[in-house]
C-alpha positions in Angstrom: 0.0 0.0 0.0 2.9 2.4 0.7 4.2 1.9 -2.8 0.9 3.2 -4.4 1.0 6.7 -5.8 -1.8 9.3 -5.3 -4.7 8.7 -7.6 -8.1 10.3 -8.3 -11.0 9.3 -6.1 -12.5 7.2 -8.9 -9.4 5.1 -9.2 -10.1 1.4 -8.2 -6.8 1.2 -6.3 -6.8 4.2 -3.9 -5.0 2.9 -0.8 -3.2 6.2 -0.4 -6.4 8.3 -0.6 -8.2 9.1 2.7 -11.5 9.4 0.9 -11.4 5.7 -0.1 -10.2 4.4 3.2 -13.6 3.2 4.4 -14.2 1.2 1.3 -10.7 -0.4 1.1 -10.5 -3.8 2.8 -7.0 -3.1 4.1 -6.1 0.6 3.9 -2.8 1.9 5.4 0.8 1.2 5.2 2.7 -2.1 5.5 3.7 -1.1 9.1 0.0 -0.7 10.0 -0.8 -4.1 8.6 2.0 -5.7 10.5 0.8 -3.9 13.7 -2.7 -5.3 13.1 -1.3 -8.8 12.6 0.8 -8.5 15.7 -2.2 -7.4 17.9 -4.2 -10.3 16.5 -1.4 -12.7 17.3 -1.2 -11.5 20.9 -5.0 -11.8 21.3 -4.9 -15.4 20.0 -1.8 -16.5 22.0 -2.5 -19.3 24.5 -2.5 -18.3 28.2 -0.7 -21.4 29.5 2.4 -22.6 27.5 4.0 -26.0 28.2 7.7 -25.7 28.6 9.9 -27.0 25.8 13.2 -28.5 26.9 15.8 -30.2 24.6 17.8 -32.9 26.4 20.9 -34.6 25.0 23.5 -37.0 26.4 27.1 -38.1 25.6 28.8 -41.2 26.8 32.1 -43.1 26.1 32.3 -46.8 26.9 35.0 -49.5 26.7 33.4 -52.6 25.1 34.5 -56.0 24.0 33.3 -55.6 20.4 32.6 -52.0 19.3 31.0 -53.0 16.0 28.5 -55.4 17.6 27.7 -52.9 20.4 27.0 -50.2 17.7 24.6 -52.5 16.0 22.8 -53.4 19.2 22.5 -49.7 20.1 21.0 -49.0 16.6 18.4 -51.7 17.2 17.6 -50.3 20.6 16.8 -46.9 19.1 14.4 -48.4 16.6 12.7 -50.5 19.3 12.2 -47.5 21.5 10.5 -45.5 18.6 13.6 -43.5 17.7 16.2 -43.7 14.9 19.9 -43.6 14.1 21.3 -40.2 13.2 24.8 -41.4 12.3 27.2 -44.3 12.9 30.8 -44.9 12.1 33.1 -47.9 12.5 36.9 -47.6 11.9 40.3 -48.9 13.0 42.4 -47.4 15.8 46.1 -48.1 16.0 47.3 -48.3 19.6 50.8 -47.2 20.8 51.8 -50.9 20.7 51.0 -51.0 17.0 48.0 -53.2 17.4 44.9 -52.2 15.4 41.6 -52.4 17.2 38.1 -51.4 16.1 36.4 -48.2 17.3 32.9 -47.0 16.7 30.7 -44.0 17.3 26.9 -43.7 17.0 24.3 -41.0 17.6 20.7 -42.0 18.1 17.5 -40.2 18.9 15.0 -41.7 21.3 11.8 -40.3 22.9 12.7 -37.8 25.5 10.7 -39.6 28.2 12.8 -42.7 27.6 16.2 -41.0 27.7 17.2 -42.5 31.1 16.0 -45.9 30.2 18.0 -45.8 26.9 21.1 -44.6 28.7 20.9 -47.5 31.2 20.7 -50.0 28.3 23.6 -48.4 26.5 25.7 -48.7 29.6 24.9 -52.4 29.8 27.1 -52.8 26.7 30.2 -52.5 29.0 31.2 -54.3 32.1 33.1 -51.2 33.3 32.1 -47.7 34.4 31.7 -45.2 31.6 35.0 -43.6 30.5 33.1 -40.3 30.3 29.5 -39.3 30.6 27.7 -35.9 30.3 24.2 -34.6 29.7 22.7 -31.2 29.0 19.3 -29.6 28.7 18.2 -26.4 26.9 15.0 -24.6 27.7 13.8 -23.1 24.4 10.3 -22.2 25.6 10.8 -18.5 25.1 12.2 -18.7 21.6 9.6 -21.3 20.6 6.8 -19.0 21.8 8.3 -16.0 20.0 8.4 -18.1 16.8 4.8 -19.0 17.1 3.8 -15.4 17.6 5.9 -14.4 14.6 4.3 -17.1 12.5 0.8 -15.9 13.4 1.8 -12.4 12.5 3.3 -13.4 9.2 0.3 -15.5 8.2 -2.0 -12.6 9.1 0.1 -10.2 7.0 0.0 -12.7 4.1 -3.8 -12.8 4.3 -4.0 -9.0 4.2 -1.7 -8.8 1.2 -3.8 -11.4 -0.6 -6.8 -9.1 -0.1 -5.0 -6.1 -1.4 -3.9 -8.2 -4.4 -7.5 -9.0 -5.2 -8.4 -5.3 -5.2 -5.4 -4.1 -7.2 -5.9 -3.2 -10.9 -2.7 -1.5 -11.8 0.2 -3.7 -13.0 2.8 -2.0 -10.8 0.6 -2.3 -7.8 0.1 -6.0 -8.4 3.8 -6.6 -8.9 4.6 -4.6 -5.7 2.2 -6.7 -3.6 3.4 -9.9 -5.3 7.0 -9.2 -4.3 5.9 -8.6 -0.7 4.0 -11.8 -0.7 7.0 -13.8 -1.9 9.1 -12.4 0.9 6.4 -13.0 3.5 6.0 -16.6 2.3 9.7 -17.2 2.5 9.8 -16.0 6.1 6.8 -18.2 6.9 8.6 -21.3 5.6 11.8 -20.5 7.6 9.8 -19.9 10.7 7.8 -23.1 10.3 11.1 -25.0 9.8 12.6 -23.5 13.0 9.4 -24.4 15.0 9.5 -28.0 13.7 13.2 -28.3 14.6 12.5 -27.3 18.2 9.5 -29.6 18.5 11.4 -32.6 17.1 14.5 -31.9 19.2 12.4 -31.7 22.4 10.4 -34.8 21.5 13.5 -36.9 20.6 16.6 -36.7 22.7 20.0 -37.3 21.1 22.5 -39.8 22.6 26.0 -39.7 21.2 28.0 -42.9 22.1 31.8 -43.5 21.6 32.7 -47.1 21.7 36.3 -48.1 22.4 37.7 -51.6 22.4 38.8 -53.0 25.8 42.3 -53.2 24.5 42.5 -49.5 23.9 41.9 -48.6 27.6 44.1 -51.3 29.2 47.0 -49.9 31.3 50.5 -49.9 29.9 52.4 -53.1 30.9 56.1 -53.8 30.4 56.8 -57.4 31.3 55.1 -58.1 34.6 55.2 -54.4 35.7 52.3 -52.0 35.5 52.3 -48.3 36.6 49.7 -47.7 39.4 
C-alpha cells in the first residue's frame, strides 16, 4: 500500500487516498498491517504454555566388540521408537602398533525414555563409563516467539492477498506480489525452526563413543604396570 501513488478518487486502487479508506478492505501502510497482525497474534496467543526442553547426552564406553555394540544400540533406538542419526566404524592403532576397532553412533529416542535408553547403552560395557555428560536447553521463550511471529506473518499474508484481489494496476500487483514472496519465505523459515524445536524436544539425542577394551588397558612392560 505504501508503494501506491496518489490517484483520483474514482481510481479502483486508492490505498493512499483518505476518501477511499472506508471502502478499502485493508487501507494503510505495511507497518500498520504488521501492527494489526501483531495485535491479532497477541490476542490469540494461548495463556498457558507448556515448557519445551531439549535434552541430550554423551557417553564413552569400553566394550568387547565396538561393532557389535554399535549394531545393538542402533536396534535399541528403533525398538524405542527412535532412529539412528549417524554411525561410524573404523580402526584405531594403539601405541603398541595393534589395530583395534572403534565405533561412534548417535541415536535419537523419545525424551521420556532417555534415562532408560542410557541405562541399556551402559549395559554394553562391564566397566564404568569412560566419560558421561548430559545437557538440557529450555527453548520455551524462543519457541513462543516463533509461534507469535508465524501468526503475525500469516495474518500479513492474508491482508496482502486481499490487497492483491483489489489491485488493478500492474505496478501495484507486482509490488504486492513481491511482498507476498518475501512473507511466504519468512513463513517457511519460521515453520522450519518451529519444527526443529518440536522434534528436538520430543526426541533426545544420545552420542556414544565405543572403544575396544584393549584401547583402555593400562600400559604393561613385562610383569610391571604403573599404578
